[in-house]
N, C-alpha and C positions, 0 to 999 in steps of 0.2 A: 605784357606777359611774355618782357624782354623775349623775343626776339625776335650733325658735324662729322676727320676720316683719314686713315693713314696706315702705314706699313707697320709690321709687327715690331713691338717694342720690348725691351726688358724680358724678364723671365717668361718664356712661352710665347713671345711675340711672334716670331717668324714660324715657329713650330709649336703652336699653343699646347700640344699634348706631350711635348718632350722638353728636356732640359736645354737651356741655351748657355752660351759661354761668351764672355767678352773676348773679342778678337780685334786687333787693330785693323782699321779700315784699309790701311795700306797692304794688308796681307790677306784680305778676303780673297778666296779663290776666284771669285767672279766680279771683283771690283778692283781693277788695277789703277795705277795713278793716271792712266790715260782715259779712264772711263769718264763720260760726260758729266756724271753726277758725283765724281770722286770727292770734290771739295765739300759739297753739302753733306754727303753721307758721313765723311770723317768728322765734320763739325758736330753733327748730331751724336755720333759715337763718342766723341770727346766729352760730351755732357751727359752720357749714359741715357740718352733719349732713344737710341736704337742699339741693338746688339746683333751679332750674327748667330747662325745656328751652331750646334755642337761640332759639326764637321767642317766649319770654317767658311760657310757660304752666307751671302747676304740676300741672294735671290732677288736682284733688282727688277727683274721683269715680271715678278709675280703680282697678281692683282690684290689690292688691299681690301680687306673686309671692314665692316662697320666697327666690329670689336677692336680690331687692330688700330683703326683710325682713332678711336676714342682713347686707346692706351697711349699712342704717340702724342696726341694733343695733351693728354693729361700729364705726361712727363714734361713736356715743354712748358706748361703753365704751372707746374708744381701743384697739381690738384691732389686731393686725398686719394691715395692708392689702396687704402685698406679694403680688402675684400669684404663685402657685406651684401645683405639683401638689397634688392633694387625695386624700383616701381614697375619694372617690366616683367611680364609673365615668363619670358624665355631666357632671362639672365639670372641664374641662381647665384647664391653667395660664394660658391666655389669657382665660378667662372674666372679665368685669369684676369680679366679686365673689369670685373664687376664694380670695383671701387671707382675706377676712372669713368666708367659709363654713368654711374649715378652722380658723381661729382660734376661731370660735363652736362648732364641733364639738369641738375640744380642750377647750373650757371647759364642755362638756356643756350648752350653751344650745340647740343644735339637734341633730337626729339625721337620719339617712338612712333608707332603706328596706331590707327584708331582702335584696333583690336587689343591694345595694351601690350603689344610685343615690341621688341627692339630689332629682332632679326640680325643678331651679331655676326652671322656668317655670310650675310649678303654682301656682294661686291659694292664698292663705292665708285660712281662715275665722276668724271672731272667736274661736272657742274655741281654735284653734291659736295665734292671736295672744296670747291671755291666758296660755297656757302658756309661750310664748317669753318674754314680759315677766316672768312670775313667776320663771322660771329666771335671766334676765339680772339681775334686781334682788333675787334671793335671798329671794323671798316663800315662806313655808311654805304649800303648797297641796295637800298630800296626794297629788300625782301624778295628779290628775284634772282634767278640763275644768271641772267644776262648782266644784272647789276653786280653780282659777286664776281663774275668773270672779268668785268671791266675794272673792278676794284683791284684785282691782282695784276692785271695787265698794265694799268696806269702807274702802278707802283714799281714796275719792273720785276715783280715776283714771277710772272709768266710772260713769255713772248708769244704765246698762242701757237697755233698749228701752221704748217707750211701754206695751207690754203687761206690763211688770214682769219680763220675762225678760232674759237677756243676749244672746240671739240668736246662740248659739254656732255654728250651722250657716250663718249668713249670711256672704257674702264680705266681707273687710275692704277698705275703700277707703283711699286715701292720706290723706284728710283725717282719718279716724278713727284710723289708725295714728299719725299725727303728734300728734293730741291726746293719745292714751294715752302715747306715748313721752315727750312733753314734760312731762306731769304726773308721770310716774314719776321723771324727772330732777329736776324742781323742784316741790316740794310746794305752793308758793304758787300754782301754776296749777290746783290740784285743786279739786274741788267743795266740799270741807270742808278748807281749808288749815290743818291742825294736824299737828304731829309731836312725837314723843317724843325729846328730846335726852338720851339715857341714859348716854353715855360722856363721860369727861373726859380730854383729852390736852393736850400742851404743844407750842408752836411751837418748832422747833429752828433755823429759818433766821433770819438777821439781820433780814430783812424779807420778809414773805409776803403776796402779793396774794390777796385773797378775790375770787373771780370769780362772775359770775352763772350760769355754766354750767361743765361739766366739761372745759374745754380752754383753752388760752391764746388761742383765737380769741374767747372771750367777754371782755367788758370787766371791769375790776376795779371792785368796788363798795366796796372798803375795803382797808386794809393792817394787818397785825399784826406786832408786833416779837417778837424772840426772848424766850422765857420766858412768853409770854401763854398763859393757860389757855383752852382752847376746849371747848365742849360739842359732841358729835358725834351726829347723828341717824341717818344711813345712808350707804351707799357707792354710788357710781356707777363701777363698775370700780375703778381705783386712786385715784379722787377721792372726797372725803368732804364731805358737807354739814355745815357747822359753824356755831356761833353764839358770838359773844363780845360781850357787851353788846348794842348795837343793830346790830352788824354780823353779817350772815348771808350765806352763800354757799358756794361750793365751793372746796376747796383740794386740792392733791395730797398724798396720804398720806406721800410721801417727806419732807415738810418738817414732820412732826409726830414726836414721840418714838416710839421703837420699839414701845411698847405699843399704838400706834394700829393695828398690824396686826390687822385684824378677820378675818384668815384663818381662825381657828378656827370662828367662827360661819358665815362665808361658805362655807368649804370644806365643812363639815358640811352646810350647807343645800343644797349642790349634790350631796349623796349621797342616792340614793333606795333605800330598803329595801322589798322586796316580801315580804310574808308570805303564804304559801299554806296555807290550811286544807284538808287532804286530803279527798277523797271529796265527798259532798254530794248532795242531791236523791235520785234513784233509786238512788244508790250509797251504802249505809250504812257501808261499810268493815267492819272487824272488829266483832263483837258479843260481849259477855260480861256475864253477870249483869244483864241488862236495860239495859246501856249500849250506845250505838252510837258507833263511832269518829267518825263525821262530826260528831256533836254536841259531843263532848269537845274535838276539835281546833278547831272553830269558836269555841267559848267561849274557849279559850286564845288563839287568834289575835286575838280582839277585845280581850282583856286586854293583849296585846303592843301592839296599835294604840293603846290608851289611854296607854301609856307613851311610845310614839314621838311621840304628839301633843304631849307636853310638851318635846320635844327640838327641836333645829334641823333634824333630818333631814326630808327628804321621805319619804313612805311611801305604800304602797298595799297593799290586801288583794286577793287574787285573787277571793275571795268574802266577803261579809259577811252572807249569809243562807243558808238551806238550799237551795241550787241546785246542779245538776249542771254540772260543767265538764269537758270533755275535756282530756287531758293537753296537747295542742297549744295549747288555749285558754289554759291557765295560763302557758305560755311566751310566748305572744303578748302577754298582759297585761304580763308583766315586760319584754319587749323594747319594747313601745310606751311604757312608762314610763321607758325608758332606765335600767333599774335597775342599781345597783352591787352589790347583794347580794340573793340569793334564799334564803329559808328556808321549807322545806316542813315542816309539822307533822303528825305521824301518831301512831297508837297501834298496837301490835303484837298478834299472837295466835299461839299455837303450842301447842295441845292442853292448855293449862292448866299445863304444867310449867315453862315458861321464865319468867323475870322480869328486870326491869331496863330501863335506858335505853341507847340506842345512837344514834350519829349518823353519817350516811353522807356521803361526797363521792365524786365520780367521778374515779378515779385514771387519767386518760388523759394523754398527753403533750401538753398544750396550755398556753396562757398562764395559765389559771385554776386549774390543779391545785394549786399551792402555796397560793394564797389560799383555795381551797375547803377544803383540809385544815386550814389555820390557823383558819378560821371554824368548822369542825366541831369542832376540838379545844377552842376557847374555849367554845362552847355546851355541849359535852358536860361539860366540867369544871364549869361552873356548874350544870348540871342535877343532876349527882351530888351536889354540895355542898348544893344546896337541897332536892332531892327525897328524899334518903336512900334511893335505890334502888340495886339492884345495878348496878355499872358494867360494861356490855358493850362499852365502848370506841368508838373511832372506826374506821370501816371503809370500804373501797371498795364502792360500790354502783352497779351498772349500771342505774340507774333513769332512765326517760324524762326526768323533769323536771330531772335532773342532767346526763345525757348530752347532751341537746339544748339546754341553756342556754348563752348566750353571756356568762355572768358568773359570778363566784364563787357557788356554789350548794351548799346542804346539805339533807339530809332527816333530821329528828330524830324518833326513835320515843320517845315519852314514857314508855311502859311497856307491859306486856302486859295487855290488857283482859280476857283470859280467865284470868288468874292472880288468885286471890282477894285476895292482898295488894296487888298493883299496882292492881287494880280499885278497891279501897277508896280509894286515893289519887286515882286518876283521877276518882272520883265526888265528891271533896271540893272545894268551891269554893275553900277556903283553899289547898289543895295546888296547884290550877290557877293561883291567884295567884302562888304561889312559882315554878311552872314558867314562867309568862309573864315574871316578873322575871329568871329565869335566862337565858331566851332573849335578853331585852333586854340584860342585863349581858354576856352572851357576845358580842353584837354590838359593844357598847362595848369589850370587851377586844380584839376583833379590830381595831377601828379604832385603839385605843391602840398595839397591836403594829405597826400600819402607820405610826405616827408622828403620829397626830392627837392633839390635846389634848382629851380628853373628861372631864377630871377633875371638872368641875362638873356632870356629867350622872348620876353614880351616886347 
């Protein structure tokens, strides 16, 4: 449920209530050629991703708002800018960035708040900025602020703060957002300008201009003829950064052969999986033969995490240590991560006589019921095949983490901890390996049934 922030852009970007004017970055009154962000600001200006104010100022030290961030990201990715009604209660159709905000929300690059608002005038801190950029450019960041910061720093998009931290809680200013966005678009602007050109595709147009940025506003740096093989590094919306001989730059994916559709990786990388290890801390869960449910399910969840880490999916665990979380906290974590799938892992108990695995979904009449049932069915089928336990089926469960969740959500009971046979399996590290793989494969089966290409992930 795949899976954002920046300086003022385009008309009304820096002064949202007044007219803006295009002014060369080199002549901004407050951005000289010696300014630390001059190259990046000029690069974005050249592509009409940013403009200055009517009186010739860029305001590089001004704090970026959520609305401004959505607009700049929207320009960079060529999202639909048409002003229109949005899903957010506080973003009307006449708001300068309404089109970009809705388009970015549809692409799961940005999210709103639980009350249905977007708060377009709220400032964006550096951690939020990192998450937005990671989602926009399909970086695997684990659904966390620290993961997003790491994604930017390892790519040379950010060098971090002088004290060695990323400064996630600090407000983002326009100069910094411009630097990070420009470096995400064009790797040659990064601190360590290297990239892996791992795909090969073929030009299908009779003549294809290679440009310095992701729009026709950028100048051509070369031209390729039909049939030319190109190496592809990464995507910027529908544009791709390619290399052919000494020619490098961005081309629109529509002019490369059909295999260029990087939709599989990109779409999957916009999907966020939340794994919830039940109980924890002061709440041990069920207990049987010396085993505690909280320990078994946490160990299994960590094994699922290790499998997800090798996939294009974004992922997050509600807990990775022995801590107590209230039920509402678990849902908050999933919603804050804008999760597409929620899987809660538990172990059962019932006077020692019951045995087997079962998986629950909440059978209410809402938009997620069918998907939740599908996900529950796929995971249950895999668990039974791998775990060799009694099949107790897929059931309706009126559990808080299912009922109150805003996404496809399931709760799987691995086995009965107070049943001697099931307990022996739950106690076995190799069996928990198999259970983790079953949950992971069940998630893949779900996405396959939804039309995603996951064939390379099994």
